[in-house]
N, CA, C and O atoms as CSV, one atom per row, in Angstrom:
chain,resi,resn,atom,element,x,y,z
A,1,MET,N,N,29.741,75.989,-58.638
A,1,MET,CA,C,30.770,75.990,-59.800
A,1,MET,C,C,32.142,76.130,-59.295
A,1,MET,O,O,33.008,75.314,-59.611
A,2,SER,N,N,32.372,77.107,-58.542
A,2,SER,CA,C,33.758,77.511,-58.120
A,2,SER,C,C,34.334,76.298,-57.298
A,2,SER,O,O,35.509,75.952,-57.429
A,3,LYS,N,N,33.481,75.684,-56.466
A,3,LYS,CA,C,33.893,74.584,-55.654
A,3,LYS,C,C,34.312,73.413,-56.588
A,3,LYS,O,O,35.357,72.812,-56.339
A,4,ASN,N,N,33.602,73.091,-57.571
A,4,ASN,CA,C,33.908,72.028,-58.549
A,4,ASN,C,C,35.140,72.253,-59.158
A,4,ASN,O,O,35.952,71.329,-59.214
A,5,ARG,N,N,35.439,73.530,-59.700
A,5,ARG,CA,C,36.693,73.854,-60.393
A,5,ARG,C,C,37.895,73.605,-59.421
A,5,ARG,O,O,38.928,73.075,-59.829
A,6,ARG,N,N,37.733,74.000,-58.134
A,6,ARG,CA,C,38.815,73.863,-57.200
A,6,ARG,C,C,39.208,72.407,-56.972
A,6,ARG,O,O,40.383,72.046,-56.909
A,7,THR,N,N,38.137,71.571,-56.849
A,7,THR,CA,C,38.453,70.006,-56.679
A,7,THR,C,C,39.163,69.518,-57.893
A,7,THR,O,O,40.123,68.759,-57.764
A,8,LYS,N,N,38.731,69.926,-59.115
A,8,LYS,CA,C,39.261,69.456,-60.360
A,8,LYS,C,C,40.775,69.734,-60.429
A,8,LYS,O,O,41.584,68.876,-60.781
A,9,GLN,N,N,41.125,71.067,-60.049
A,9,GLN,CA,C,42.437,71.483,-60.016
A,9,GLN,C,C,43.358,70.576,-59.057
A,9,GLN,O,O,44.459,70.133,-59.387
A,10,LYS,N,N,42.777,70.387,-57.913
A,10,LYS,CA,C,43.479,69.501,-56.854
A,10,LYS,C,C,43.844,68.133,-57.508
A,10,LYS,O,O,44.960,67.631,-57.374
A,11,ASN,N,N,42.895,67.595,-58.180
A,11,ASN,CA,C,43.035,66.198,-58.670
A,11,ASN,C,C,44.150,66.153,-59.748
A,11,ASN,O,O,44.923,65.196,-59.787
A,12,THR,N,N,44.235,67.182,-60.623
A,12,THR,CA,C,45.242,67.218,-61.634
A,12,THR,C,C,46.646,67.344,-60.984
A,12,THR,O,O,47.598,66.677,-61.389
A,13,THR,N,N,46.732,68.203,-59.987
A,13,THR,CA,C,48.094,68.375,-59.475
A,13,THR,C,C,48.437,67.123,-58.689
A,13,THR,O,O,49.610,66.751,-58.721
A,14,HIS,N,N,47.558,66.436,-57.994
A,14,HIS,CA,C,47.859,65.156,-57.333
A,14,HIS,C,C,48.359,64.208,-58.379
A,14,HIS,O,O,49.376,63.555,-58.143
A,15,MET,N,N,47.700,64.076,-59.561
A,15,MET,CA,C,48.153,63.134,-60.530
A,15,MET,C,C,49.603,63.427,-60.948
A,15,MET,O,O,50.422,62.520,-61.096
A,16,MET,N,N,49.881,64.687,-61.128
A,16,MET,CA,C,51.253,65.109,-61.593
A,16,MET,C,C,52.251,64.566,-60.542
A,16,MET,O,O,53.227,63.917,-60.918
A,17,CYS,N,N,52.031,64.812,-59.260
A,17,CYS,CA,C,52.868,64.300,-58.157
A,17,CYS,C,C,53.063,62.784,-58.242
A,17,CYS,O,O,54.152,62.229,-58.098
A,18,PHE,N,N,51.894,62.166,-58.490
A,18,PHE,CA,C,51.852,60.656,-58.597
A,18,PHE,C,C,52.826,60.160,-59.629
A,18,PHE,O,O,53.632,59.252,-59.431
A,19,LYS,N,N,52.679,60.844,-60.761
A,19,LYS,CA,C,53.473,60.494,-61.993
A,19,LYS,C,C,55.047,60.627,-61.648
A,19,LYS,O,O,55.854,59.735,-61.910
A,20,LYS,N,N,55.361,61.778,-61.065
A,20,LYS,CA,C,56.712,62.021,-60.658
A,20,LYS,C,C,57.257,60.912,-59.781
A,20,LYS,O,O,58.360,60.408,-59.996
A,21,LYS,N,N,56.450,60.538,-58.776
A,21,LYS,CA,C,56.826,59.518,-57.800
A,21,LYS,C,C,56.976,58.240,-58.598
A,21,LYS,O,O,57.933,57.508,-58.343
A,22,ASN,N,N,56.124,57.915,-59.528
A,22,ASN,CA,C,56.243,56.684,-60.323
A,22,ASN,C,C,57.606,56.577,-61.058
A,22,ASN,O,O,58.293,55.557,-61.088
A,23,LYS,N,N,57.917,57.795,-61.665
A,23,LYS,CA,C,59.258,57.848,-62.470
A,23,LYS,C,C,60.417,57.448,-61.566
A,23,LYS,O,O,61.284,56.659,-61.941
A,24,LYS,N,N,60.404,58.043,-60.313
A,24,LYS,CA,C,61.486,57.812,-59.399
A,24,LYS,C,C,61.460,56.328,-59.026
A,24,LYS,O,O,62.527,55.721,-58.932
A,25,LEU,N,N,60.308,55.726,-58.812
A,25,LEU,CA,C,60.271,54.335,-58.517
A,25,LEU,C,C,60.782,53.500,-59.669
A,25,LEU,O,O,61.518,52.541,-59.440
A,26,LEU,N,N,60.424,53.822,-60.888
A,26,LEU,CA,C,60.935,53.127,-62.063
A,26,LEU,C,C,62.493,53.079,-62.012
A,26,LEU,O,O,63.122,52.032,-62.164
A,27,PHE,N,N,63.059,54.282,-61.788
A,27,PHE,CA,C,64.577,54.306,-61.747
A,27,PHE,C,C,65.168,53.453,-60.655
A,27,PHE,O,O,66.198,52.805,-60.838
A,28,LYS,N,N,64.503,53.461,-59.517
A,28,LYS,CA,C,64.889,52.607,-58.379
A,28,LYS,C,C,64.877,51.113,-58.797
A,28,LYS,O,O,65.785,50.338,-58.496
A,29,ILE,N,N,63.764,50.764,-59.523
A,29,ILE,CA,C,63.601,49.388,-59.889
A,29,ILE,C,C,64.635,49.032,-60.833
A,29,ILE,O,O,65.281,47.998,-60.665
A,30,THR,N,N,64.857,49.847,-61.871
A,30,THR,CA,C,65.925,49.625,-62.926
A,30,THR,C,C,67.326,49.460,-62.319
A,30,THR,O,O,68.132,48.633,-62.744
A,31,GLY,N,N,67.553,50.252,-61.352
A,31,GLY,CA,C,68.851,50.148,-60.672
A,31,GLY,C,C,68.964,48.829,-60.028
A,31,GLY,O,O,70.036,48.228,-60.088
A,32,GLY,N,N,67.958,48.334,-59.422
A,32,GLY,CA,C,67.935,47.015,-58.791
A,32,GLY,C,C,68.151,45.959,-59.675
A,32,GLY,O,O,68.841,44.989,-59.360
A,33,ILE,N,N,67.540,46.097,-60.898
A,33,ILE,CA,C,67.642,45.052,-61.952
A,33,ILE,C,C,69.005,45.003,-62.355
A,33,ILE,O,O,69.588,43.919,-62.377
A,34,GLU,N,N,69.648,46.186,-62.716
A,34,GLU,CA,C,71.031,46.193,-63.187
A,34,GLU,C,C,72.026,45.507,-62.254
A,34,GLU,O,O,72.904,44.767,-62.698
A,35,LYS,N,N,71.878,45.763,-60.960
A,35,LYS,CA,C,72.686,45.174,-59.952
A,35,LYS,C,C,72.561,43.626,-59.975
A,35,LYS,O,O,73.524,42.861,-60.027
A,36,SER,N,N,71.253,43.261,-59.929
A,36,SER,CA,C,70.989,41.798,-59.860
A,36,SER,C,C,71.601,41.170,-61.150
A,36,SER,O,O,72.105,40.051,-61.057
A,37,PHE,N,N,71.588,41.795,-62.300
A,37,PHE,CA,C,72.100,41.255,-63.498
A,37,PHE,C,C,73.581,41.026,-63.410
A,37,PHE,O,O,74.103,39.999,-63.846
A,38,LEU,N,N,74.282,42.051,-62.809
A,38,LEU,CA,C,75.725,41.930,-62.665
A,38,LEU,C,C,76.024,40.705,-61.838
A,38,LEU,O,O,76.990,39.994,-62.113
A,39,ARG,N,N,75.187,40.434,-60.794
A,39,ARG,CA,C,75.379,39.255,-59.969
A,39,ARG,C,C,75.137,37.984,-60.786
A,39,ARG,O,O,75.924,37.039,-60.744
A,40,LEU,N,N,74.035,37.987,-61.523
A,40,LEU,CA,C,73.685,36.673,-62.180
A,40,LEU,C,C,74.500,36.461,-63.446
A,40,LEU,O,O,74.982,35.367,-63.740
A,41,LYS,N,N,74.638,37.635,-64.228
A,41,LYS,CA,C,75.431,37.498,-65.508
A,41,LYS,C,C,74.891,36.457,-66.440
A,41,LYS,O,O,75.648,35.792,-67.147
A,42,SER,N,N,73.511,36.300,-66.451
A,42,SER,CA,C,72.915,35.449,-67.481
A,42,SER,C,C,72.394,36.231,-68.629
A,42,SER,O,O,71.779,37.287,-68.485
A,43,ARG,N,N,72.659,35.679,-69.778
A,43,ARG,CA,C,72.367,36.347,-71.014
A,43,ARG,C,C,70.913,36.846,-71.125
A,43,ARG,O,O,70.643,37.988,-71.496
A,44,ARG,N,N,69.977,35.908,-70.774
A,44,ARG,CA,C,68.587,36.214,-71.021
A,44,ARG,C,C,68.171,37.428,-70.156
A,44,ARG,O,O,67.522,38.353,-70.645
A,45,ASN,N,N,68.560,37.405,-68.858
A,45,ASN,CA,C,68.292,38.450,-67.980
A,45,ASN,C,C,68.883,39.784,-68.392
A,45,ASN,O,O,68.253,40.824,-68.200
A,46,TYR,N,N,70.056,39.774,-68.944
A,46,TYR,CA,C,70.743,40.912,-69.389
A,46,TYR,C,C,69.942,41.522,-70.466
A,46,TYR,O,O,69.714,42.732,-70.438
A,47,HIS,N,N,69.471,40.724,-71.470
A,47,HIS,CA,C,68.697,41.258,-72.564
A,47,HIS,C,C,67.348,41.900,-72.014
A,47,HIS,O,O,66.903,42.951,-72.477
A,48,TYR,N,N,66.782,41.246,-71.074
A,48,TYR,CA,C,65.547,41.782,-70.503
A,48,TYR,C,C,65.837,43.178,-69.879
A,48,TYR,O,O,65.066,44.118,-70.070
A,49,GLY,N,N,66.957,43.291,-69.134
A,49,GLY,CA,C,67.313,44.580,-68.600
A,49,GLY,C,C,67.447,45.640,-69.682
A,49,GLY,O,O,66.939,46.749,-69.517
A,50,GLU,N,N,68.134,45.319,-70.811
A,50,GLU,CA,C,68.277,46.268,-71.874
A,50,GLU,C,C,66.974,46.697,-72.487
A,50,GLU,O,O,66.825,47.862,-72.856
A,51,ARG,N,N,65.994,45.767,-72.612
A,51,ARG,CA,C,64.680,45.999,-73.037
A,51,ARG,C,C,63.989,47.101,-72.113
A,51,ARG,O,O,63.435,48.102,-72.569
A,52,VAL,N,N,64.081,46.820,-70.879
A,52,VAL,CA,C,63.463,47.706,-69.879
A,52,VAL,C,C,64.081,49.156,-70.012
A,52,VAL,O,O,63.372,50.162,-70.044
A,53,LYS,N,N,65.343,49.176,-70.081
A,53,LYS,CA,C,66.135,50.431,-70.175
A,53,LYS,C,C,65.654,51.220,-71.375
A,53,LYS,O,O,65.423,52.428,-71.307
A,54,ARG,N,N,65.502,50.455,-72.540
A,54,ARG,CA,C,65.106,51.093,-73.787
A,54,ARG,C,C,63.693,51.600,-73.651
A,54,ARG,O,O,63.411,52.705,-74.114
A,55,LYS,N,N,62.820,50.886,-73.064
A,55,LYS,CA,C,61.383,51.324,-72.807
A,55,LYS,C,C,61.402,52.616,-72.004
A,55,LYS,O,O,60.655,53.541,-72.324
A,56,ILE,N,N,62.225,52.707,-70.982
A,56,ILE,CA,C,62.291,53.933,-70.119
A,56,ILE,C,C,62.797,55.060,-70.867
A,56,ILE,O,O,62.277,56.170,-70.761
A,57,SER,N,N,63.863,54.814,-71.676
A,57,SER,CA,C,64.475,55.898,-72.440
A,57,SER,C,C,63.479,56.462,-73.474
A,57,SER,O,O,63.471,57.657,-73.769
A,58,SER,N,N,62.658,55.576,-74.001
A,58,SER,CA,C,61.728,55.991,-75.006
A,58,SER,C,C,60.549,56.779,-74.324
A,58,SER,O,O,59.965,57.676,-74.931
A,59,GLN,N,N,60.246,56.439,-73.134
A,59,GLN,CA,C,59.201,57.129,-72.416
A,59,GLN,C,C,59.767,58.543,-72.081
A,59,GLN,O,O,59.037,59.529,-72.181
A,60,LYS,N,N,61.073,58.645,-71.682
A,60,LYS,CA,C,61.667,59.902,-71.305
A,60,LYS,C,C,61.613,60.811,-72.536
A,60,LYS,O,O,61.302,61.991,-72.374
A,61,SER,N,N,61.891,60.347,-73.737
A,61,SER,CA,C,62.048,61.216,-74.900
A,61,SER,C,C,60.596,61.717,-75.270
A,61,SER,O,O,60.470,62.796,-75.849
A,62,THR,N,N,59.525,60.962,-74.949
A,62,THR,CA,C,58.199,61.438,-75.340
A,62,THR,C,C,57.762,62.616,-74.394
A,62,THR,O,O,57.039,63.523,-74.807
A,63,HIS,N,N,58.235,62.560,-73.106
A,63,HIS,CA,C,57.789,63.611,-72.194
A,63,HIS,C,C,58.451,64.921,-72.421
A,63,HIS,O,O,58.161,65.889,-71.718
């Protein structure tokens, strides 16, 4: 029993770390998107970037 409990704990902490890493990755990606949009300056892409930003901000508010 004790062994099982220990492994379970390990898994949850690992997932937490993974989520944090993912968040950082998301920010990196959005930064890249913004920079590329400044270069392209096309309306459609700009709107896509706004949508992505909104999605991320909504995710942030839920956590």
